[in-house]
N, C-alpha and C positions, 0 to 999 in steps of 0.2 A: 694694545693690550688684550688679554681676555678678559672677558667679562668678569671670572672671579678674582682676578689681580687688578682691578679696579678702584684707585685710593677716590674717596672722597671728594679729596683735593690735592694740590701740591703746593707746597708752601714756600716761597724761594725769597731772600732777604737780599739787598743788596746795600750798597755806599754811594753817599753821595758822588756824582759826576761819574757812574755807571749809567750805561744804556742800555739793558738789556732789553728792550721794547723790541727788534728785532725777533729776538730768541722767544717772546712771550707769545707772539704772534703766530708765531711756527709751530708752538704747541695747542695751541685754539684751534689750529686747521687741523693738527692730527688728531686731539684727543679732545674733540669738545664737548666729550662725556664728563672729562676732569677737569674740575675749574682748579682756575691757578690763580692764589692768593697771594701777592709781593708784600712787602713791606720795605720801607726807607727806613736803615737804622746810623748810626754815629760809628765814626771809625773806631773808637773806642769799646764799641759794645760788637763788631760787627759777628765775631765769632760767640758771644754769652748767647744769644738767642741759638745760634746752633747747638751748642753744647748743652742748651737747656732743653731741647726738643720741639722748641715753639717753631722752627723753620725744618725745612727736609736740607736746603740746600742755602747757601749763600753765595751770592759775589762781594769779595774781600779784596784791599787792597794791602800786596804784600811791604814787608815781611810780616810772617804772622805765626804763630806758635803752632809747627803742626801734627804734633801729639795727636793720636787716638784721630786722623785725619785723612781724606783724599781729596787732595791739588792737583788744580791742572791749570798752570800757566795760560792767560790768555791774549794778552796783549798787552803796551808797556803805552803809559799818558805821558806828556809833554809836563816838564817842568818849568814853573813861570815864579818869578817873583813880583812881591805885589806892594805896594809902597802906595802911601796917600797923594790924591789927585794932586799936581802941581812937583812930584819929587823928580827930577833930574834924569831918572830913569827915562823917562816919559821921550827923552830926545835919543832913544838907543831902538833901535830894533830888537838886539838882543844884548844880553848884561852876562859878564862875565862873572863868576862867582866869587874871586878875589874881589873886585869893584864893590860887592856889596857884603862880602862876610861880616865885615865888625858892625855889618848896621842890624843882622839878626840879631833876635829874641826866643831865649829856649819857653818853650810849653808846649805840655803832653794833652792838652784837651784837643776837643774838637775843633773841626777846620770854622765853623761858624764863629768858634769864641776866638779863635785867631784873627781875622779878620776881622773881629769888634775890636783887638788889642791895635791892630793895623792902623785902626781908622782910627783910633785915639792916641796915636801917636807914641806907642810903644815901641817903632823900631820897622823892620821889614818879615815877610814871612815870607818862603819858598812852599808852594801847593799844585797839585796837579793842576793844570789848565782848565780840565772838564772841571772839577769843584770848583773854583773863581767863574765860568761863566752859570755854573748852575746857582751858585748864590748870589750873584748879579750887585753887585756892590757898588751904585754910581758915585761915590765917593772915593772910590779905590782905582788906582792904572794896575796893567801888572806889563810885565816882559818876558820872551821865552829865557831862562838861564841857562848859559854852557858850564861843563866845568862840575857839573854833578849827575848822578845815576836819573834815570827819568823811575819811573814810579809803573809797578806792576798790577795789572788786575788779574784775579783769578777767581777760579770757580771751587767750592770745598763742600765737601760733606762729608758726614761722620762716616768711619771704617764698618761699624757696624750696621749701618743703612745700606742695603745694598736691593733695596725694592724695585720693583719691575720700570715702578715713574722714575726713582730717582735715574736708572740707565738710562732710559730712554731720552730725560731732559737734556742728561751729561751726552749724549749721542747726538741731539739738535744744536747742543753748543759748538759740538767737534765740527759739526758740520755734514753728517752724515745725512743722505736721503731718506725720506720715507722706505723704499723699499732696500736699502743697503741690509748686504746678513749678518753686519755687526747691533744691529738695533735688536734690541731682545723682544718686540714684539714677531720682527721674521725671525728671530729665530725659534719664539715659540711654537709660531706657523707652521715653520719648516719641518718642528721636530712633534709637532702634532701629526701633520701631513704624512710623515713616517711611519708613525704609527698606526694610521690608519690604513696606509698600502701594505702595512705587516698582516693586519689584522686579516683585510681584507682577501692578503695571498693564502693566507692560516684559512679562512672560511672556505677559500675555493681549494685549495689540496685538499680539505676535512671533505668536503662536498664530494670532489673527484674520486675518494678512495671510497666513500659509501657506494658510490655508484660502482664502483669495480667490483665490491663484494656482492653489491645484489645481484651483479649481472654471474658472475661466482657462483651463487646459490641457488639462481634459478637452472643456470645451464648445470649443475651437480643434479638437481631434482628431475630437470625433463630427459638428464641421462640415464637414470635408476627406471624413472617409468617406461624407455624406451626395452630395456633391457628385460626387464618383466615380462610384456609383453611377449617378442622373443619366446623366451621359455617356453611360456604356455601352448604356445603355439606349437614348438616343438615337441613338448609332452604328451598333445594330443595327436601328431601323427608319429609317433614312436607309438601311442597303444595300437591302432589302427594297425600298422604295418608288424605290429607281434602278435595281435588277433589273428591277422591273414595268412602268418606265417604257420601259427601254432593248425591251422586245418590242413587235410589231405583230400584228393581228387574222391569227393564219393562220398567224406567222412558226413555222417548222419541221416544216409540215405538208408531203408530197409535192403536187403540182397534179397532175390525172388528166391520161392523153395521150390 
């Protein structure tokens, strides 16, 4: 990024289970002059920090309200059913949704609170496997559940925020190389190079035009000088001829008496 467009820091939020480390490392390699500040947020607040202007981008778990947002889906997470240790799900490699549907409970809170309820005997819960692994409850067990859609993770940012830093980070997440022509920094460099080429070309054309004008001016001056010299010589020559022609043989001599 151009030094005039480098922010002090890029702020990124992410929900539990998302592992953005590889993208953070690529950012630090490409833009060491711009710090990357990250923060973990609950699923229930994943858009609050973004809409409040506390962060520039957020890795969110879909579905979310997309109003006023740019959002790109990234990947899908495996759903698992979570049960207390000793539950019969442990006997299976994967569990059909129909087999555990009646044991599920409704709860709108965050994943940590949901696991608290499972551990307390409230019932079973279905969560992304990455979240369950992240929270790591020794008293709970989980198995993949089939018959339900996976959880999708995406990257979101406000439509009104089109800063160079945001576009660079989006490019990194999309897998663009540092030299990709779609990266904002590369586009800016190409635009600057094109402007410089135009400026150099205009300067060269101006210098060539001045040189031609100077050569023409000198040529006109030299030509005028030569013409004046020729006329003077001609005049002197003409005068002598005229004087010679005005005399006749014997003119000015006295005749003898």
